N, C-alpha and C positions, 0 to 999 in steps of 0.2 A: 409475526412469533419471532422472527428475528432484530435485535436491532443493533448497530454499529456507532461509536461514536467518537470519530479522530482526534486530535489533538496534538499541538506541537508545532505546527507553521508558523510564520513570520516572516520577516524583512531581515535579509543576508546579504553583505558582499558575496561577489565569487570567489572563491576557493576556501568561505566558512563552512560548517557542517549545520545539521540540525536533524534532530530525533524527534521521527513522530510514532506517535501509538495508535494503537485502533483496539479499543475495548469491547465485544460481544454480552449482547443479554438476552436472554430469554431462553427460549427451547433454542439450545444449541448442540445437543444432541445426535442430531443426522447434520449436520456441517461438516462438509467434507476436505475443503480448500479454504483459504483466503488468499485478496489479494489488494495491491496497492493499483489504482489507475490514476490517471492522470490528466487532463483536458485544460489546455490554455486558447486563448481565445482566436479563432482562424486556424484550428487544428482538430483534427478529430480526436476523441477519446482515445487514449491507450496502457496498454500495459505496462506497469513499471518491474513489479515482482510478485510473486506468491509463491503462497508454503502451505504444505498437506497439513492437514489437521495434527497430525502425528508429529508432526516436525521434519518429514523429508517424505518425497522432495521438494526441493526450492526449483524457484525459477527465475532467469533475471533477463529483461530486455539489453538489449546488444549496448544500448547508453548508456544504463545502468552497470555493468560489469567492471567491477574494477574498483569501485566508489560507492556502490550502496551495499546495505547487507541485511536482511530478511531475518527474521528471528522472532521466538514464541516465547512465553515465560512457562515454567514447569508447569502450571494449572491449565496450559493450552486454551486461556480464555483471552489472553492478550497479545498483539502483533505490533512488531514494534519494527522500523526502517530509521537505519543507519544510513543516513545521505552526505558524506566528503566531497569533498573537493568540489562547492557547487559551480554551476555553471546560471548563465543568465541564459539559455535555453530549457533549463529546469522548472522554470517560472509556470506555474502552472495551482490552479488548485484540484489538490488529493485527493482521490476517497478511496476508503476503504470499505471493500464487497466480499463477500460468503455466499460461498456454493455447495451446495449438497452433492455435486460428482465431486470422486477421490480424484488425490493426486493435485500437482501442484496446476491448477489450470491456467492458461494464458488468453481464454478467449471468455472476451465480456459476457457473450450470450450465456457464458454457465453461469455465471455468477447475478443472483437473486434477491441476496437482501444487500444494500445500499448506504453508505454515510451520507451526512451533506457536506461532506467536505472541508479542504482546511486547507488557505492560500498561504503559496509560495511562491516568495518574491524573492532573486534575487538578482542584485542591483550588480553594473557594472559594464 
C-alpha cells in the first residue's frame, strides 16, 4: 500500500554530518506520521525521531536532541533527517517508517510501513 525509500547514508568520521531522506510512494492519503528508527548489532531497534504528516508535532530521542533535525518538504511526501556532530554510537542501519495514527508517535508498534534501511557508519 505504501512504499518507503531511504537514501543518504554513508561512512563518515566523528563530528561530521549526514542528511538522510525518505520518499513515500503509493497510497499515502491516510499516513498520520513518519519516523526514523535505527538498529545496530547487539542492540534493540530504537526510535530516533518522528514527525506528524502535517509537520507538527515532532519527537526526538534524548540521544538525538540538539544534534538531529527532522523535517518534511512542502508537498508532505518526503522526510529528512539532518544529523550533525555524529558519534560512533550513531552507527546503525537507519529505517524510515510510516504510521496510520496521528501525531509523532515514538512507538515502533504504531508503524506499519518500513523502508529497507540505509547504513550509517561513524568512525573514530
